[in-house]
PAVEXVO-282457 format. One record per residue: residue in three letters; x, y, z of N, C-alpha, C in turn. Coordinates in steps of 0.001 Angstrom, whole numbers, plus 500000, padded with zeros to 6 digits. Atoms other than C-alpha are relative to their C-alpha. Example, Ala and Ser with C-alpha at 12.3 -4.5 7.8 and 13.67 -1.06 7.14 Angstrom:
2
ALA500890498810500000512300495500507800500900501200500000SER499180498810499940513670498940507140499230501090500730
// end
This chain:
447
UNK500216499666501938312132127149695135498663500794500106UNK501500499506499921309604129469693698499942499294498214UNK499875500052500670307833127610691198499214500569498924UNK500650498996500983307112128743687372499219498922499258UNK501392500279500765303674128093685552499662500496498941UNK500205499161501036302815128431681964498001499540499788UNK501363500296500100299199129317681633499259500244498313UNK499951499798501264297595128688678331498696499987499566UNK501485499930500401294289129814676938499791501305499256UNK499875499721501106293100131555674026499086501617500238UNK500863498922499651290751134056675903500678500841501113UNK499461499005499323292472136990677386499680500155501589UNK500438499538498492290683137747680490500061498394501052UNK500224501408499265290384133804681772501993499778499972UNK498640500266499975294545133565681027500996501086501517UNK499083498767498840295574136974683224498945500062501021UNK500959500092498706292715136565685526500377498529501123UNK499160501101499344294419132773686326501471500246500727UNK498472499031499577297867134474686346500042500749500977UNK500083498942499054296894137028688869500229499330500836UNK500676500302498740295167134566691516501284498823499910UNK499262500892499758298173132199690707501471500492500392UNK498820499698499126301060134450691864499081500553500767UNK500106499882498939299293135977694644500315498455500999UNK498897501472499043300345132082695678500892500039500393UNK498406499815499800303655132783695188500491499255498791UNK499516500306501002304204131434692004500126500573498711UNK499568499542500748306014132581689003498968499462498565UNK501222500337501303303347132611685441500835500670498846UNK499893499443500930304246133082682289498720499747499199UNK501610499901500986300911133300679602500397499330498586UNK499980500648501863300424131763675981498603500407499569UNK501230499641500422297710132826673900499104498792499420UNK500288500753500211297198129889672313501102498261500265UNK499360501198500054298662125987671973501242500006499433UNK499003500263500446301151126898669384501511500908500781UNK499266499128499345302771129962671474500479499250501048UNK499790500921498627302414127420674645501272499253499630UNK498530500954499868304690124889673268501198500417499326UNK498796499060499652307045127396672244501138500613501148UNK499567500035498599307055128327675592500739499789500868UNK499438501283499351307788125409677070500844499250499752UNK498795500567500356310214124583674868501171500628500438UNK499167499386499307312164127063676746500924499073501000UNK499650500573498628312639125038679920499253500306500954UNK499919499319498536312238126121683280498109499745500548UNK501010500052499752308582124907683525499293498741500897UNK500041501259498982307129122904686588498800499247499682UNK501330500413500057303503122508685599499272501010498823UNK500716499577500694301269123259683095498456500355499752UNK501364500077499684297366125091683060499556500276498127UNK500134499740501909295968124707679224498589499792500065UNK501159500205500642292435125318678011499841498928498927UNK500031501063501157291278122396676163499680499958498569UNK500314499972501259289840123524672949500727501226499301UNK499740498645500442292093126229671224500206499782498274UNK499502499788501146292771127480667830501724498978499508UNK498277500549499986296435125374666471499790498622500711UNK499460501415499103297364122991668797499200500023500945UNK500984499528499213294789122051670895500465499241501515UNK499866500222498352295324121537674768500205498511499967UNK499340501542499840295207117677674045501310499561499293UNK498448499987500851298072117974671613501022500356500854UNK498457499299499540300189119984673682500460499287501181UNK500208500716498870299388117649676583501146498830499364UNK499262501154500473300692114884674724501400500435499388UNK498464499754500369303850116666673439500904500296500911UNK499777499957498546304224117535676935500880498828500580UNK499853500927499330304184114299678239501506499277498603UNK499416500661500913305884112529675132501777500794500175UNK498703499333499902309066114999675498500603500333501481UNK498922499831498640309689116058679288498690498822501254UNK500800500419499435307831113240681077499542500534501527UNK500002499384499055306839114059684574499171501197500346UNK500763498985500025305109117234683961498697500246500424UNK501406500035499712301622117690685670499421501238498920UNK501228499273500909299095119057683328498408500073500753UNK501337499927499390295719120687684386499462500356499179UNK500638499864501106293133120775681781499176500688500393UNK501149499191499927290598123589681456499225499821498736UNK500799500395500888287692122645679704498498500992499858UNK501265499734499872283937124227678926499445499349499441UNK500389501166500680283295121229677377499763499264501232UNK499682500723498615282930119558681055499291498750499903UNK500702501265499648281677116020679920500965499165500353UNK499075501346499556283041112890681616500529499645499153UNK499221500595501174283777111452678251501476500508499763UNK498789499206500305286392114625677600501332499964501404UNK499263500021498507287623114600681581500616498691500324UNK499828501597500166288046110700681465501132499891498697UNK498762499875500657290113110921678084500729500903500007UNK498636499034499073292205113808679316500949499470500944UNK499557500331498864293149112418682478500790498324499432UNK499390501647500263293926108487680656501476500324498920UNK498566499844500601296186110334678308501155500847500676UNK498842499735499350298211111807681264499265501386500471UNK500310498796499098296326114912682658500435499587501449UNK500431499994498653296674115705685902498890499804500726UNK501833499470499924293164116795686449499243500945499153UNK500596499093501318290755118741684956499012501203501058UNK500778498721499544288526122049685687499126500103498953UNK500969498921500799285417123492684344499779501144499920UNK499784498943499295284987126434683732498535500767499762UNK499175498996499686283998128920684984500754499249501291UNK498494500719498747287360128050687416499726500386500975UNK500127500124498501286638127616691000501880499922500522UNK498344499584499715290298129588691900500518498999501157UNK499929500851499029290192127678695387500522498778499299UNK499564501700500473289914124365693673501437499950499324UNK498541500130500593292748125015691329500708500417500574UNK499169499764499161294742126463694041501002498580500310UNK499619501053499414294654123354695824500479498595499155UNK500019500812500637294988121182692754501458500237499598UNK498462500100500108298399122660691579501325500033501163UNK499513500532498144299409122529695571500383498845499661UNK499702501387499760299363118958695225500519499086498912UNK499298500092501365300624118750691465501361499912500498UNK498745499747499686303515120230692424500931499248500695UNK499469500643498587304356118543695660500211498482499156UNK500215501460500143303568114883694137501086499998498719UNK498851499836500682306046116150691195501286499533500404UNK498657500401499205309153116492693686500194498829500549UNK499886500764500042308254113383694908500430498728499062UNK499427500625500761308902111880691676501049499881499583UNK498574499641500867311746113323690940501005499503500797UNK499164500633498856313353111849694135500227498274499123UNK500039501210500637312854108312691969501261499987499150UNK499266500398501117315630107337690105499732499356499053UNK500336500581501238315158105938686777500274498178500236UNK499794501455500255317080102444687462499414499460501216UNK500757500693498759315705102094690944498494499612499663UNK501417500760500488312111101916689406500133498581499037UNK499581501217501070313668099183686578499930499308500913UNK499628501361498674314932097095689781498572499620500486UNK501384500526499352311820097146691839498733499675499402UNK500764500436501237309863096940688643499635498512499808UNK499271501280500218311697093698688050499510499023501007UNK500135500781498814311529092319691646498430500063500465UNK501233500150499726307985092751692030499183499569498992UNK500759501006500952306514091344688924500568498571500245UNK499429501520499419308719088295690355498316499190501100UNK501035500391499028305521087918692768498199499470498713UNK501217500004501000303145087690689635500256499118498995UNK499562501291500895303785084486687950498979500324498469UNK501075500168501677302826084315683825501039500673499169UNK499237499445501062304848085093680765499178499857498970UNK501632500202501307301372084052678319500388501839499387UNK499926498802500697300880086920675846498810501061500972UNK501321499351499203297709088191677865500728500480501339UNK499028499253498851300263088711681033500477500745499544UNK498512499120500309302937090437679435498884500982499498UNK500573498859500409300184092700678082499516500936501281UNK500243499691498697299223093214681924501104501049500337UNK498551499748499364302635093781682910500409501402499129UNK499891498438500525303175096732680406498808501013500009UNK501294499441499629299684097916681367500148500776501580UNK499994499726498624300601098087685156501626501047499826UNK498702499057499912304533099832684326499532501282499467UNK500020498701500141303210102572682543498876500753500496UNK501213499537499237300074103304684897500535500343501415UNK499639500111498860302043102856687958500433501451500885UNK499239498970498783303913106195688423498895501178499712UNK501061498808500231300893108489687323498822500141501426UNK500615499605498678298245109543689871498195499595499570UNK501677500011500056294603108561688176499910499001500543UNK500795501291499132292345105878689782500199498734498656UNK499940501132500951292746102512688224498829498973500590UNK500687501141499740289964099798688052500280498934499446UNK499277501764499995291366095903688342498661499404499773UNK501003501394500304288834093476686339500381498926500005UNK500077501334500321288375090033686193499614499209501013UNK500986501329499325286749086580687551500946500128501518UNK499708500788498605287143085463691388501264498912499741UNK498750501010500595290785084144691726501279500162499261UNK498787500326501205292829085377688872501213501126500702UNK498694499409499614295086087740691395499636501218499744UNK500599498087499970293477091359691226500543500532501202UNK499403499712498616294733091813694891501403500596499449UNK498560499659500945298336091088693542500282501176499055UNK499892499181500763298115093477690726499977501550500643UNK499942499253499036297159096127693260501612500652500347UNK498704499811499110299902095503695683501541500273498602UNK498929499768500887302452095707692328500202501871499409UNK499957498542500676301226099006691154500258501172501124UNK499183499194499086301789100548694547501123500114499716UNK498549500138499936305220099210694865500401500382498610UNK499117499022501417306162100696691305499328501257499974UNK500410498701499790304808104212692266500743500488500621UNK499291498882498871305962107487693428499294499757501767UNK501347500034498514303483106287696819500978499133500786UNK499483500936499469305761103661697674500444500095501286UNK499518500170499178306738103583701088499206500504501203UNK501402499615499098303522105286702071498725498876500534UNK500697500904499523300463103531703287499098499099498661UNK500935500802500636298742100846701207499084499496500984UNK501221500394498888295118100217703248499384499399499084UNK500676501082501191293123097520701500498413499860501076UNK501099500202499392289129097426702221499218499046498888UNK500978501388500620287032094294700969498564500396500662UNK501276499063499966283834095991700579499086499310500211UNK500853500899499749281820092997700103499779499233501244UNK499570500584498599282800091757703534499286500708500920UNK500793499548498684280890094300705726498871500597499340UNK501431499275500508277259096090705659500081501481499839UNK499699499157500193276774099071704531500265501320501035UNK499563498984499172276845101238707276501508499282500887UNK498113500078499489279935099599708727501327500637499349UNK499006500115501316281723099915705502500005501334499826UNK499653498474500451281087103924705470500733500272501436UNK498908500171498886282460103504709015501094500056499939UNK498808500619500033285364101794708056500932501018498977UNK498793499076500866286275104269705146500108501531500507UNK499862498500499164285722107530706832500236500061501197UNK500328499586498294285447107037710496499161500545500507UNK501352499333498921283248108185712983500548500754501268UNK499797499571498281283451110295716225499384499565500864UNK501017500265499063282119109506719441499183499992499930UNK501019499839499914279093108694719552498637500187498868UNK500895499636501452278051109000716202499105498604499852UNK501248500965500173276232105744716728500215498884501250UNK499959500883499089275506102910719258501474499125500175UNK498507500750499912278898101083720108501230501128499897UNK498972499020500197280890104438718964500615500547500994UNK499530499028499340282780105045721995500685500935500568UNK498707499091499712285719106650720945500131500395498584UNK499789499857500905286668108632717734500964498784499033UNK499577501437500935287829106005715067500535500698498460UNK499392499638501174290059107264712074499436498883498603UNK500344500627501019289047105872708692501422499419498870UNK499153500487501107290604104135705964500746501138499058UNK499564498649500924291068107399703822501008500753500709UNK498815499423499113292851109060706566501061498979500230UNK499167500615499418294737105819707451501166500149498459UNK499289499760501424295923105957703395500791501003499645UNK499651498235500293296628109868703303501444499946499386UNK498732500286500424299683109866700848500259498968499497UNK499707500777500473299505107001699809498491498912498984UNK500809500170500853296861104442698033499047498942500853UNK500793500527499345293792102832698953499346498834498713UNK500839501280500755292419099305697687499117499845500001UNK501450499680499814288651099338697326500031498308499233UNK500090501256501071288318095348696388498311499627500179UNK501467500532500262284747094071694934499460501375500413UNK500563498523499894284005097965694418498502499757499554UNK501715500244500794280370096655692641499471499511500964UNK501230500216499101278719095843696027500021500830500760UNK500539498916499707278264099226697119499155500284499993UNK501448499395500385275300100658697856499761501053499413UNK500165499390501028273732103355695924500620501560501361UNK499567498261499278274149106301698969501535500003500508UNK498866500502499898277741104467699667500827501042498483UNK499447499525501696278506105366695918499711501515499784UNK499622498773500943277385109171696093501373500609501154UNK498933498947499312279592109959699327501516499554499465UNK498749499882500806282587108230697610500484500571498640UNK500136499034501048281823109848694531500792501375500279UNK500040499432499758281929112821696111501694500191500591UNK498350500252499494285925112076697916500371499746498934UNK499439500114501499286998111460694396500383501164499310UNK500138498908500518285860114738693014500773501165500796UNK499361498880499469286623117017695780500933499585501444UNK499127500018499215289110115345697904499941499953501392UNK500310499761498155287461115552701619498911499083499970UNK501283500813498923284867114243704026500226500185500943UNK500042499855498672283874114217707218499657498507500540UNK500092501091499412283841111525709428498290499750500133UNK501571500549499364280390109365710471499499501045501040UNK500223499605499171278585111773712854500701501242500489UNK498808498536499961281451114497712435500090501701498892UNK499993498880501163281537118183710902501451500650499312UNK498471499308500762285167118693710214500206498931498946UNK499622500643501119286330118462706682501195499487499985UNK498355500822500086289163116390706101500985500049498629UNK499667500543501694291297116806703088501093498445499883UNK499283501430499655292735113470701754500793499779498425UNK499706500853501414295267112273699193500581498894499422UNK499860501576500251294929109257698103500146499529498650UNK500325500744501692295434107194694878499053498921500088UNK500845501092500050292172104901694400500791498763498982UNK499591500986501144292851101463692814498892499196500438UNK501009501067499861289528099470692847500272498728498978UNK499915501198500282288868095959692247498590499460499380UNK501430500763499691285477094032691159500233498828498578UNK500033501134500427284578090654689549498537500004498980UNK501366499718500513281063091981688134500409501017498689UNK499516499088501774280650093939684485498739501101500890UNK500495498730499787280045097130685778498955500938499656UNK500723499006500627278458098588682771498716499226500092UNK501590500394499713275621096079683502499033500334501007UNK500295499238498691275351097256686808499251501417499868UNK500945498209499756274719100913685681498661499693498893UNK501102500162500721272227099453683251498816499715500805UNK500951500302499087270148097935685945499806501008500881UNK499894499112499454270835101056687999500317499699501327UNK499499500882498582272593099015690692501593501150500437UNK499099499904499681275632101073690101500344501949499307UNK499813498936500716276627104868689510501104500531498437UNK498991499570501502277810106080685676501051500661500416UNK498984498612499570279572109427687271501270499295500554UNK499349500730499141281302107038689746500837499092499505UNK498906501284500691282668104217687365500398500913499056UNK498827499329500420284027106761685199500970500793500572UNK499029499597499685286044108060687777500587499477500322UNK499231501354499612286996104939688968500656499452498862UNK499770500598501101287622103708685683500867500872499102UNK499541499793500437290048105875684653501034499359498950UNK499494500739500699292624103510683447499563498579500750UNK499888501260499234291521099753683562500780499072499436UNK499178501824500381293313096488683750499350498893500510UNK500698500861499580291848093519683339500723498727499692UNK499239500977499779293459090394684382499111498768500084UNK500914501273501261292328087277681996500141498941501349UNK500427501073499911290756084026683145501347498993500110UNK498969500985500072293262081354684000499920498740498370UNK500286501000501306291760079117681033500376501140498955UNK499735499624500934292823081871678793501024500238499884UNK498800500183499675295911081684679979501244498908500361UNK499592501323498975297013077856680685501205499967499546UNK498295499851500544300637078667678748500835499940501417UNK499742500384498849301130079686682403500100498772501219UNK500470500918499093300005076660683983501334499607500435UNK498732500470499130303564075241684607500748500602500525UNK498940498919499138305393078115685961498840499861500900UNK500520500274498813302432078262688419499862498799500800UNK499854501112499135302504074877689227501164499746500602UNK498640500529499244306519074606690007499432500911500882UNK499867498816499174305753077772691879499303499154501362UNK501705500635498800302817076054693887500843498424500757UNK499749501199499804304384072441694228501474500602501049UNK498346499281498986308092074503695765499427500130501268UNK500431499682498450306151075973698492499209498885500659UNK500377501267499289303835073127699358500640499213500611UNK499680500882499690306376070931699401500889500187501191UNK498812499782499024308821072674701539498859499978501431UNK500801499537498387305566073309704242500199498670500394UNK500335501544499326305106069401704187501455499241500251UNK498675500351500076308838068747704253499737498328499188UNK499966500813501086307981066447701139501384500043499120UNK499252499912501122310385066034698131498941499462498520UNK500754499659501418308360066679694720501015500111498697UNK499277499809500881309912065800691984499472500381498387UNK500513499708500747307332066764689546498794499307500018UNK501182500482500377304028065941687865499914499084498887UNK500341500911500719303034062916685944499635500762498569UNK500473499790501438302570063505682119498247499891500122UNK501300500316499463298911062134683029499255501355500621UNK500728498808499053298236064383685492499993501651499275UNK499706498908500216299663067182684379498843500382498380UNK501203500043501039297382066926680808498286500362500836UNK501493499495499334294213067194683631500369501304500273UNK499719498390499456295629070584684655499426500525498712UNK500386498943501186295194071932681035499126499486499598UNK501231499924500762292164070199680266498690500641501070UNK500552499634499576290509071494683038499469501329499732UNK499964498613500715288951074995682841499794501010500956UNK499797499105499091289536076630686197498938500968500875UNK501036498998499886286383078452687179500579500593501588UNK499559499285498863288249079251690690501250500734499302UNK498242499206500674291852080674688312500557499224500920UNK499046500465499634294400080522689774500111499738501742UNK500707500533498617293248080396693897499413498276500139UNK500479501495500041291725076738692667501102499171499668UNK498569500876500041294847075851691320500861499873500835UNK499310499916498364296768076882694484499477498894500569UNK500545500931498445294679075042696541499970498466499162UNK499659501461500737294500071874693783501691499513500381UNK498475500715499352298456071559694226500473499732501345UNK500475500353498629298068071789697810499547498537500514UNK500419501321499997296023068975697964500896499025499365UNK499237500776500597298018067255695618501238499257500483UNK498904500014499226301026067498697690500041499562501370UNK500320500399498560299488066440700894499427498702499474UNK500473501102500132298155063240699216500945499222499604UNK498699500803500910301207062073696942500913499334500927UNK498998501100499113303031059015698453501295500085499474UNK498506500131500233305968059352696415500573501568499410UNK499789498820500109307791061965694486499607500910498719UNK500943499444500936305619062468691821498874500355500053UNK501913499934500227302015063857691118500025499264499012UNK500786501079501357299809061158689486498387500654500287UNK501768499834500179296182061783688571499105499589501444UNK500367500253498424295015059824691997500434500955500647UNK499354499118498967296920062660693712498730501120499985UNK500540498791500185294690065158692258498456499957500580UNK501658499991499229291034066515693636499045499172498707UNK501265500511501265287975064570692086499539500622498762UNK500422499132500906286963067644690132500794499773498729UNK499105500054501016290342066930688072499910498784499465UNK499876501561500128290206063287688166498752499739499265UNK500881499891500930286887063797686521499885501206498680UNK500273499136501183287454065750683553499957499317498558UNK499863501016500916287526062759681326500779500189499130UNK499153500172501104289215062951677702499901501144499882UNK499805498333501108288986067202676885501271499891500820UNK498549499708499746291985068123676277500770499208499212UNK499155500534500736293172065312674471499508499370498378UNK500094500222501272293584064424670953500872498787499583UNK499426501766500460293860060504670116500305500476498392UNK499808500001501487295431060387666781500535497900499894UNK500246501498499989295341056183666022501738499385499593UNK498787500458500378299217054430665442499473500018498684UNK500006500386501833299715054199661524499177501285499644UNK500641498727501104297850057436660681501057501182499464UNK499110499344501106299665059454657904500161501311500927UNK499712499062499783300997062724658525498482501551499475UNK501020499049499956298372064766656812498696499670500392UNK500994499984498887295441062960658343500339500298501597UNK499745499740498608296884063761661931499867501447499901UNK500277498462499656296830067225660889498375500478500139UNK501680499582499535293388067294660327499198499178500930UNK500332500304498590292717065408663279500472501173501115UNK499310498421499036294412068187665496500060500864499635UNK500658498365500286292864071116663648498754499230500191UNK501597500233500113289253069363663753500081499558501673UNK500201500181498544290225068378667664500479501426500771UNK499704498935499406291431071735668822498959501422499628UNK501180499354500486288414073453666689499257499363501235UNK501141500563499203286307071214668810500375500474501744UNK499549499716498799288181072007672085499773501868500493UNK500331498403499492287803076105672013498623499943499076UNK501716499250500385284145075707670675499738500560498746UNK500261499248501272284231076736667191501115501207499847UNK499357498622499898286542079668667648500934499847499223UNK498636500247500769288954079556664615500849501231500624UNK498907498684500026290840082867666099500560498961501541UNK499085501176499036291975080371669405500392499147499535UNK499253501280500505292422077341667742501075500461499019UNK498338499512500997294967079180665091500620500510501425UNK498805499402499135296706080794668146500621498423500632UNK499171501524499344296617077299669950501255499355499176UNK498940500681500948297873075650667182501435501022498957UNK498890499461500826300630078664666201499979500316498824UNK500221499466501609299342079846662637499004500937499933UNK501105498883500013297514082338661617498668499650499549UNK501195500397500080293692082327661217499358499694498296UNK499994500363501545293971082603657418500626498485499432UNK498817501329500436296601079429656991498772498657501009UNK500938500694499185293554077607659486498990500060499077UNK500956499840501012290868078662657130500351499103499017UNK499470500250501217292854077643654192499961498566500090UNK499535501600500051293680073895655666498157499384500416UNK501687500711500198289729073540656286499482499894499170UNK500571499747501225288901074789653137500453498452499417UNK499559501372500894291299071732651558499296499069500874UNK500863500752499653289593069355654002498447499921499599UNK501660500245500885286121069976652624499702499688498874UNK500055499982501208287214069685649447500045498252499526
// end
C-alpha cells in the first residue's frame, strides 16, 4: 500500500523540499500553499497523514489540525513551527498533534516520525469502535467510583487512551494512580503489547538507570551479562513510571533525551537503540514546586505532562465510600470464609467522618481489618481500627428532638459549613443546593 501525504506550508521552498524528500521515501505527496487550500484538498479524501506549518495566513495549522481531528479522527498530523517554544509544542500535542518539529526541519527525524505515525494509524484502524467501547466498560469496573470527580477522570481517560501523547497522573498516595495507568493501556491501541512498570522511588539512581536502559556485560561491578532495560522490554507498548518526581537530575536529562529522540544506549554500551514506547508517569509530588526549587527539569515536565489526569483524594469523593466498602467487604469476607451482611449505621458514619489520609489503600486495609475482627454478620464501631473509633463526633450534626424545620435547616447549614471549614462551595455541593441559595439562607439567618 502506498500512503498519500499532504504537506501544507505557505513557504514554497519548504513544502517542495519536504515533498521531494518524502517522495524519495516512497510516499505519494500532495501540497497546499495555505490552510484553506490544505483543508479543501484534505476534504477530497484519501489522505493518510498531514504535515502542516503552525502559522499561516487564513486557516492556521492549529485550526486545520482541529478540523481534521473533528471530521476524521485518527489521521496523524505533524506540526512544523518556527516558533519552537515548549508551550506551543505542548499545546499542539494536547490538541491532537502526533508530534512536532521545529524549523529548519531535520529530514531524517521527519522520515522517522512519518514512518511511526503511519504504523500507528494502521494499528488503530484494526480496533473496531464497538470492541473499544466494550473493553472500556469492562476496564472501568476495576476502578470503583460514580462521584462527579471520578466521572471526570473516566471521561479524560476515554479521550486520551487512543492517543500517543505522554500522560502525567497526579494525586496523593493511595488514590489508585496505578489502576488508572492500567486502564489507559487496556483502552489504547497498544493493548496486547507490554505494559512495563517501574517504581522509581524504590531504586537508587544507579540501579534505576540500569533498570530503565539496561546494561552491557562488565558495565559495572556485578554486571556479569548483558541485560535489556525496561525501555526495550516495553517497545511498542506502554512504560509506567511511578513516582517520577523521585529521579535525580542526571537521570532526568537521559530520560528527556529518550522522550525527544526516542533512542538510547545501554549503560556501558555504544549501540543506539530505537524505542517506540508510550510514557505514562505518576507522582504524588507537586512538580511545579519541585521545578521552582530546582529539583525537577521544566522541559522534562512539559514532555511528560502533555495530558494531566488528577485522581482526587478519597476525602473529596466520599460519595464513593459505600461502593468501595461494599466491594472490599465482599472480597475479604470471601477470603476469610465469613458472611458479612453490611455495616452498622454508626460504623458507616465513622467511615464518612474520617478524612482518609491514606486514601483508598487505607480504606481497603481498614475494611480488611474490620472483617477479620468482626464476630457477627454486621461490622460495628468496635470492629474498626482505633484511628476511626477515635474520630469523635466529627461528621455528625445533632438536632434535638422537637426542633422545628426552619431551625433544623439552620443547624444543618451551620454544621455542614463547619465540617467543610467554611468553604461555601463545598458545603453547597454537599447540601445539593447552589452557592447563591446557600448565601441567601445564610443572609436570612443573620437578619
